[in-house]
C-alpha positions as CSV (number, residue, x, y, z in Angstrom):
1,M,0.9,-1.1,-17.2
2,D,-1.6,1.0,-15.4
3,F,-0.2,3.8,-12.7
4,S,-1.1,4.6,-9.3
5,L,-0.1,6.2,-5.7
6,F,0.3,5.2,-2.7
7,A,0.7,8.0,-0.2
8,H,0.4,8.5,4.1
9,L,0.2,11.4,5.9
10,E,4.2,10.9,6.7
11,R,5.7,12.2,9.8
12,I,9.2,11.8,11.0
13,D,9.3,14.5,14.0
14,A,7.4,17.1,16.3
15,S,8.2,20.2,14.0
16,Q,5.3,18.5,11.2
17,N,2.1,20.1,11.6
18,Q,-0.6,17.1,11.0
19,Q,-3.1,19.5,9.3
20,K,-0.7,20.8,7.0
21,L,0.5,17.4,6.1
22,Y,-3.4,16.5,5.3
23,E,-3.3,19.5,3.1
24,E,-0.3,18.1,1.4
25,F,-1.7,14.7,1.0
26,L,-4.8,15.9,-0.5
27,Q,-2.9,18.1,-3.4
28,L,-0.8,15.1,-4.1
29,C,-3.9,13.2,-4.7
30,E,-5.3,15.5,-6.8
31,I,-2.2,15.8,-9.1
32,A,-2.5,12.0,-9.3
33,D,-6.2,12.4,-10.0
34,R,-5.1,14.8,-12.8
35,G,-2.2,13.0,-14.6
36,G,-4.7,10.1,-15.1
37,M,-3.2,7.8,-12.9
38,R,-5.6,4.7,-12.1
39,T,-6.0,4.5,-8.5
40,I,-4.7,6.3,-5.2
41,W,-4.0,4.0,-2.3
42,T,-3.9,4.6,1.2
43,G,-3.3,2.4,4.1
44,E,-4.1,1.7,8.1
45,H,-1.7,2.4,11.2
46,H,-2.7,2.8,14.5
47,G,-0.7,5.1,17.2
48,M,2.2,5.6,14.9
49,N,2.8,9.4,13.8
50,F,5.4,7.8,11.0
51,T,2.5,6.8,9.0
52,I,-0.5,8.7,10.1
53,A,-3.6,6.5,8.9
54,P,-5.9,5.5,11.3
55,N,-9.1,4.6,9.1
56,P,-8.6,4.8,5.3
57,F,-12.4,4.7,4.9
58,L,-12.6,8.2,6.2
59,S,-9.4,9.5,3.8
60,L,-10.9,7.7,0.8
61,V,-14.4,9.7,1.3
62,D,-13.0,12.3,1.5
63,L,-11.0,12.3,-1.6
64,A,-14.0,11.0,-3.5
65,R,-15.2,14.8,-3.0
66,R,-11.8,16.3,-4.3
67,T,-11.4,13.6,-7.1
68,K,-13.2,13.1,-10.8
69,N,-11.9,10.1,-12.3
70,V,-9.6,8.1,-10.3
71,R,-10.0,4.7,-8.0
72,L,-9.8,5.0,-4.5
73,G,-8.1,2.0,-2.7
74,T,-7.1,0.8,0.8
75,G,-3.8,-0.1,0.7
76,T,-3.9,-1.7,3.2
77,I,-6.7,-2.7,5.7
78,V,-5.1,-4.3,8.4
79,A,-7.5,-7.3,8.4
80,P,-6.8,-9.0,11.8
81,F,-7.8,-5.3,13.6
82,W,-11.7,-5.7,12.0
83,H,-14.6,-7.9,13.2
84,P,-15.9,-9.5,9.9
85,V,-19.2,-7.6,10.1
86,K,-18.3,-4.1,11.0
87,L,-15.7,-4.5,8.0
88,A,-18.3,-5.6,5.3
89,G,-20.5,-2.4,6.7
90,E,-17.6,-0.1,6.7
91,A,-16.3,-0.9,3.3
92,A,-19.9,-1.2,1.4
93,M,-20.9,2.2,2.6
94,T,-17.3,3.6,1.5
95,D,-18.3,2.2,-1.8
96,L,-21.5,3.8,-1.6
97,L,-20.2,7.1,-0.7
98,T,-17.8,7.1,-3.2
99,D,-19.9,6.3,-6.0
100,G,-18.3,3.1,-6.6
101,R,-15.0,3.7,-7.2
102,L,-13.5,1.4,-4.2
103,E,-10.6,-1.3,-4.3
104,L,-9.9,-2.9,-1.1
105,G,-6.4,-3.9,-0.5
106,F,-6.1,-5.9,2.5
107,A,-2.7,-7.2,4.6
108,R,-2.0,-9.2,7.8
109,G,0.1,-5.9,9.3
110,A,3.6,-5.6,9.8
111,Y,4.5,-3.9,12.8
112,S,4.7,-5.4,16.0
113,Y,4.3,-2.0,17.5
114,E,0.7,-2.2,16.8
115,Y,0.0,-5.9,17.2
116,E,0.6,-5.3,21.0
117,R,-1.6,-2.6,21.2
118,L,-4.6,-3.6,19.2
119,V,-4.8,-7.5,19.5
120,P,-1.9,-8.1,22.7
121,G,-0.5,-11.9,21.8
122,M,-0.6,-12.2,18.2
123,D,2.3,-12.3,16.1
124,A,2.6,-12.5,12.2
125,W,1.5,-16.4,11.7
126,Q,-1.9,-15.4,13.7
127,A,-2.3,-12.2,11.7
128,G,-1.9,-14.0,8.6
129,Q,-4.5,-16.8,9.7
130,R,-7.0,-14.1,10.8
131,M,-6.5,-12.3,7.4
132,R,-7.3,-15.4,5.7
133,E,-10.7,-16.4,7.5
134,I,-11.9,-12.8,7.6
135,L,-11.8,-12.3,3.6
136,P,-14.2,-14.6,2.5
137,A,-16.4,-14.3,5.5
138,V,-16.4,-10.3,4.2
139,V,-17.6,-11.4,0.6
140,K,-20.1,-13.9,2.4
141,L,-21.5,-10.6,4.3
142,W,-22.1,-8.7,1.3
143,Q,-23.8,-11.8,-0.4
144,G,-26.0,-11.7,2.5
145,D,-27.5,-14.0,5.3
146,Y,-24.2,-15.5,6.6
147,A,-23.5,-17.1,9.5
148,H,-20.1,-17.5,10.6
149,D,-18.1,-20.3,13.2
150,G,-14.5,-19.9,12.3
151,Q,-11.6,-20.2,14.6
152,F,-11.5,-16.5,15.6
153,W,-14.7,-14.9,15.3
154,Q,-18.6,-16.5,15.9
155,F,-21.7,-14.7,14.9
156,P,-25.2,-16.1,13.7
157,S,-27.1,-15.1,10.0
158,T,-26.0,-11.7,9.1
159,T,-26.1,-9.3,6.1
160,S,-24.4,-6.2,5.1
161,A,-25.6,-3.2,6.3
162,P,-25.2,-1.4,3.5
163,Q,-24.3,-3.7,0.4
164,P,-21.8,-2.7,-2.0
165,V,-22.3,-0.4,-5.3
166,Q,-20.3,-2.6,-7.6
167,K,-21.4,-6.0,-8.3
168,P,-20.4,-8.7,-7.2
169,H,-18.3,-6.4,-4.7
170,P,-15.3,-4.2,-5.2
171,P,-12.0,-5.3,-5.9
172,I,-10.3,-7.0,-3.1
173,W,-6.3,-6.9,-3.3
174,V,-4.0,-9.2,-1.1
175,A,-0.3,-7.8,0.1
176,A,1.3,-11.4,-0.7
177,R,4.8,-12.1,-0.4
178,D,5.3,-15.9,0.7
179,P,4.0,-18.4,-1.9
180,N,1.0,-19.5,0.7
181,S,-0.1,-15.8,0.2
182,H,-0.3,-16.0,-3.3
183,E,-2.0,-19.3,-3.3
184,F,-4.6,-17.9,-1.1
185,A,-5.1,-14.8,-3.2
186,V,-5.5,-16.7,-6.5
187,A,-7.6,-19.0,-5.2
188,N,-10.0,-17.1,-3.8
189,G,-10.2,-15.0,-7.2
190,F,-8.3,-11.9,-5.4
191,N,-5.9,-9.4,-6.9
192,V,-2.3,-9.4,-5.3
193,Q,-0.3,-6.6,-4.3
194,V,3.4,-7.1,-4.0
195,T,6.3,-4.6,-2.8
196,P,9.9,-6.0,-2.2
197,L,10.8,-3.1,0.4
198,W,14.7,-1.9,-0.1
199,Q,15.6,-5.4,-1.8
200,G,16.7,-5.4,-5.5
201,D,14.9,-6.6,-8.7
202,E,15.9,-10.0,-8.0
203,E,12.9,-9.8,-5.5
204,V,10.6,-8.3,-8.1
205,E,11.4,-11.2,-10.2
206,T,10.6,-13.4,-7.1
207,L,7.5,-12.4,-6.4
208,M,6.7,-12.5,-9.8
209,Q,7.6,-16.0,-10.0
210,R,5.4,-17.1,-7.2
211,F,2.5,-15.4,-8.8
212,N,2.4,-17.2,-11.8
213,E,2.9,-20.7,-9.7
214,A,-0.2,-19.8,-7.7
215,C,-2.5,-19.2,-11.1
216,A,-0.4,-22.1,-12.8
217,A,-1.7,-24.2,-9.8
218,N,-5.4,-22.8,-10.3
219,A,-5.6,-22.7,-14.2
220,H,-9.1,-23.0,-14.0
221,L,-9.7,-19.7,-12.5
222,S,-9.3,-16.5,-14.3
223,R,-5.6,-14.8,-13.8
224,P,-6.6,-12.0,-11.5
225,K,-4.0,-8.7,-11.5
226,I,-0.9,-8.2,-10.2
227,M,0.7,-4.9,-8.3
228,L,4.3,-3.9,-8.0
229,L,4.5,-1.0,-5.0
230,R,8.0,0.5,-5.0
231,H,9.6,3.9,-3.1
232,T,9.9,6.2,-6.4
233,Y,11.6,9.2,-7.5
234,V,12.2,11.1,-10.5
235,G,15.3,13.5,-10.3
236,D,16.2,16.3,-12.5
237,G,19.8,15.9,-13.0
238,E,22.3,14.0,-11.4
239,D,21.9,15.9,-8.3
240,D,18.8,16.2,-7.7
241,V,18.6,11.8,-7.6
242,V,21.8,11.6,-5.2
243,Q,19.5,13.8,-2.8
244,G,16.3,11.8,-3.6
245,A,18.2,8.8,-2.5
246,R,19.5,10.3,0.3
247,E,16.0,11.1,1.5
248,I,15.0,7.8,0.9
249,N,17.6,6.2,3.0
250,T,16.4,8.2,5.9
251,F,12.9,7.1,5.8
252,Y,14.0,3.6,5.5
253,N,16.2,4.0,8.3
254,Y,12.8,5.1,10.3
255,F,11.3,2.1,8.6
256,G,13.5,-0.4,10.2
257,A,13.7,1.0,13.4
258,W,9.8,1.0,13.9
259,F,9.8,-2.3,12.5
260,K,12.1,-3.6,15.1
261,N,10.5,-2.1,17.8
262,E,12.9,-1.5,20.0
263,R,13.6,2.3,20.1
264,P,11.7,4.5,22.8
265,V,8.4,6.1,21.4
266,S,7.1,9.4,22.8
267,Q,4.0,11.0,21.5
268,G,3.4,8.5,18.3
269,L,7.1,9.2,17.7
270,I,10.7,6.5,17.9
271,K,13.5,9.1,19.0
272,K,14.9,10.7,16.7
273,L,17.7,9.2,14.9
274,T,21.5,10.7,14.6
275,P,22.8,11.0,11.4
276,A,25.9,8.9,12.8
277,E,23.0,6.1,13.3
278,I,21.7,6.2,9.9
279,D,25.1,6.2,8.4
280,A,26.2,3.0,10.2
281,H,23.3,1.0,9.1
282,P,24.0,-2.1,7.7
283,I,21.8,-2.7,5.3
284,Y,19.9,0.8,3.9
285,S,22.5,3.0,2.2
286,P,21.9,5.9,0.0
287,Q,23.8,3.6,-3.1
288,T,21.4,0.6,-2.0
289,M,18.2,3.1,-2.2
290,R,19.3,4.2,-5.5
291,Q,20.1,0.4,-6.9
292,C,17.3,-1.1,-5.5
293,N,14.4,1.1,-5.6
294,V,13.5,3.3,-8.7
295,I,15.2,6.0,-8.3
296,G,17.0,8.0,-11.1
297,D,15.8,10.6,-13.9
298,A,12.9,9.8,-16.4
299,S,14.9,7.7,-18.7
300,C,16.5,5.7,-16.1
301,V,12.9,5.3,-14.7
302,I,11.5,4.0,-17.8
303,D,13.8,1.4,-18.3
304,R,13.1,0.2,-14.8
305,L,8.9,-0.1,-15.7
306,K,9.6,-1.4,-18.9
307,H,11.1,-4.7,-17.2
308,Y,8.6,-4.5,-14.6
309,E,5.7,-4.1,-17.7
310,Q,7.6,-7.4,-19.6
311,L,7.7,-9.6,-16.2
312,G,3.8,-9.3,-16.5
313,Y,2.8,-6.7,-13.8
314,D,-0.3,-5.0,-14.4
315,E,0.1,-2.3,-12.1
316,Y,2.7,-0.2,-10.7
317,S,2.4,2.0,-7.9
318,F,4.4,4.9,-7.1
319,W,5.3,5.0,-3.3
320,I,5.9,8.9,-2.6
321,D,6.7,8.2,1.4
322,S,10.0,9.5,1.5
323,G,11.0,12.0,4.0
324,M,11.4,14.4,1.8
325,S,9.9,18.4,1.3
326,F,6.4,18.3,0.3
327,E,7.7,20.5,-2.9
328,R,10.1,17.9,-3.9
329,K,7.5,14.9,-3.5
330,K,5.4,17.2,-5.8
331,A,8.1,17.8,-8.2
332,S,9.2,14.1,-8.7
333,L,5.4,13.2,-9.2
334,Q,4.8,15.9,-11.7
335,R,8.0,14.4,-13.8
336,F,6.4,11.2,-13.1
337,I,3.1,11.6,-14.8
338,E,4.7,14.1,-17.7
339,Q,7.8,12.1,-18.7
340,V,7.3,8.4,-17.5
341,M,3.8,7.7,-17.9
342,P,3.3,8.9,-22.0
343,A,6.2,5.9,-22.4
344,F,3.4,3.0,-21.7
345,D,0.1,1.7,-23.0
346,R,-2.4,2.0,-20.1
347,R,-4.7,-1.4,-19.7
348,S,-7.2,0.6,-18.4
């Protein structure tokens, strides 16, 4: 099983300097590169100072000059926010500027807050339909001289400028949850990214089952890869693990508030949650975070990941956004690299 880092510029309140957050992001990515992780993933979000990532291609090009070996992935591009011609060209240019290290992850998006601002009137269902239309179109634009007459986009014969360095094109990953998304990805030869978010290992198993069913339904095609993304904290003793669970609980309370899209927003930040509101949440709790996400000492984390490896996951991505300090994120990542990763044989 391979390992990767999933990271954004994470900002819960206005006290956090955005330039300093970017420098911290770079340091975490450099640690991942030196530590032998396969990929660094960073995503796309707009108007939300919770996870600052307006264009992952910019961050990945910068990372290409600061890292040596690690591959550089969009985790994920929100496909409905792009035009196929623009997306094909910018992705190919990023592949060129990163010397062929690009991995392209796509999703339909998750936040109504963003839908309302970038594509008013679009819901999650239509966003999924847009993603299913744009991805095959991008691949054909890379091949060249492609005209498109679809439900959402129409354009005459066009060739991506430039075209990707990697042949036939950079690896494509699709964020999948429901069976239809798994089927779409596998049928098109795309890899799959899954995350159970706050749910436990039963959801991890369900997601793998859906992937396996999609592979069985397309047995004439080569099996693509599947990556599992989970919030992870490798603690140094029980007290440290307990604190990590509390901090990830705080993160999920903010994540949930953004997802519900009901709380006032000012300067790109939602109204700060009170300790009482965090304690009262019916789903998230430090205990649930510890039980469901991968939070524990190195031996506990190894045991959890061995189970995922046995299920058939090709890559495990360490989701480091957590609401904790940079120093604590850094220490956890270093423990993961030094104490957890050596227990596994790498696929790459």
